[in-house]
N, C-alpha and C positions, 0 to 999 in steps of 0.2 A: 251623402254618399257620392263618391266619384267612381264611375264605371267606364270601362272601355268596351266597345262593341265592334266586332270585326268578323269577317269571314276570310279564311286563308286556305290556300291549297296545301297539298302534302309537302310541297317544296317551299312553303312559307310565302308564296306570292299573294299580294293583295291588289295589285294593279298591273295593267299592261296597256301601253299606248294611251294613257289618260282615262282608262275605263276599268271597271270591274270585269275580269276576264271570264265571267260565266253568267248565264241567265238560267236560274234554276227555280222552277215554280215552287212557291212556298218557302223558299230559303230566307226571305226578308220578313217573314211573319213575326219572328221573335223581335226583330228590330222595332217594328211598329208597336208591338205589345209593350216592350220595355220603355220606349222613349215617349210615347204619347202621353201628354200632360206633364212632361218633364223638360229638361234642358238638353239640347244637342249642341255640342261644340265640334266644329269641323274647320279644317283649313280652307283657304281660298280655292285651291284646285278641286277639292272634294265638293265644295259648294257649286263651283262652275260646272262640274260634271252633272250634278242633279239639275241645276238651272233654275231652281225656285225654292222658296222656304218650304220646309216640311210642315204640313198642316197639324194643328192641335198640339204644338209644342213651341217652346222658345228656341229659336235658332240663333246661335252665336257663331259668327265667322271670325276666325283669327287671320288677320291679314295686315301686312305693313304697306301693301301697294294699292289696295282697292278698298272702297268703302261701300258696303251694302246696307241699305236701310229699307224698312217696310214693316208691315204688320208682323209682329213676332220675329223680327229680324234685326240683329244688332251686329255691328262690326267692332272688334276690339283688336288691340295690337299684340296681345300675348295670352297664353293660357292662364297665367296668373290673374290677369284682368278678368277673364271669363269666369274664373272661380270666385273672385272677389264679388262680382255683381250677381252671382248665383247662390250666395250663402243661404243655407237652409233648404235648398232644392236638390233633387237628384240630378246629377250631371252625367251625361253619357258622351264620352269623346269618341268620335266616329271617323277619324282619319284626317289627314294622311299620316305618312311615316313620321314626319317631324313631330307632330302633336302626339302620336302614340309613344314615341321615344321619350318625350318630355313627361307624359302623363303616367307611364308605367310605374315609376316610383311612388306616385301619389294615389294610385288606384286601390280602391277597396275591393273591387271585383272586376274581372275581365270575362266578358261573354264572348267566347271564341267559337265560331262555327268552323269545324274542320271539314273542308270540302275534299272528297275522295277523288282527287285528280292532280296530275302534275301539269303545271302551266309552263310551257317552253317559252323562253325569251321574255319572261316577266321582267318588269323594270321597277316595280315598287314591292318591297317586302315588309312583313311585319317584323319589328325589331326583336332581337333576342332578349330574353329575360330570365331571371333566376327562378325556375319553377319551384325550388325548395322554399321560397317565401310564401307560397300559396298552397291551399288545399284544393285538390282537383275533384270536381264532380262531373262525371260523364253522363250525359243525358241520352235522349233518344236519337236514333239514326233514322233518317227519312230520305226521301227522294226516289224517283223512279229510274231515270237514265243515269243520273249522277247522284251518288249517295253523299249525305253530309251528316255530321254528328255534332250535336250541341255539347259544348263543354263550358263549365264555369270555374274560373280560378278565383278563390276567395282568399284574400290576404290573411295570413295566420295571426298577425297582430291586430287585435280588434280595437274598435273605437276610433275616436277622432285623433289620429296619430300623425297629423301633419299640420304645419303652421300655415294657415290660410293666407297670410300676407306674403310670405316668401315662397310658399309651395314646397318647403323642405320637410322631409320626414323628421319627426321628433325622435 
């Protein structure tokens, strides 16, 4: 299974000045629950923002300019390489924009937390996608000061419908 996991604002912002533009208690709970024990694929900038490997999961960093190594930490040159070395495992792509854009056509599911706020001057946005290719499940709304709603987009075409070597949809 290839999944994307992201939180975005009402105006589709996912980043501002190299950071996630909100700190909402409990918002990252779903991320931990879904990714623990699985594979997390992220770009170099996303990894550098976190600053360390995420515990209890395989961390794969896609970078052509830096090499990160360590316990449960691998660097690869492409999303295709990350998928190839993770065959048979659940893969969660967690940013940034370039990886999301490349992974959307491959995604079986997208876990999108819709944050009920507008971020002015955001500089990283979640890529546009054809929502008609997915079934949408709207989950719970939570949060005290800033509300957020869990959504899951599940691709309508079921099964192993992409070529794992080329990462093209069949």
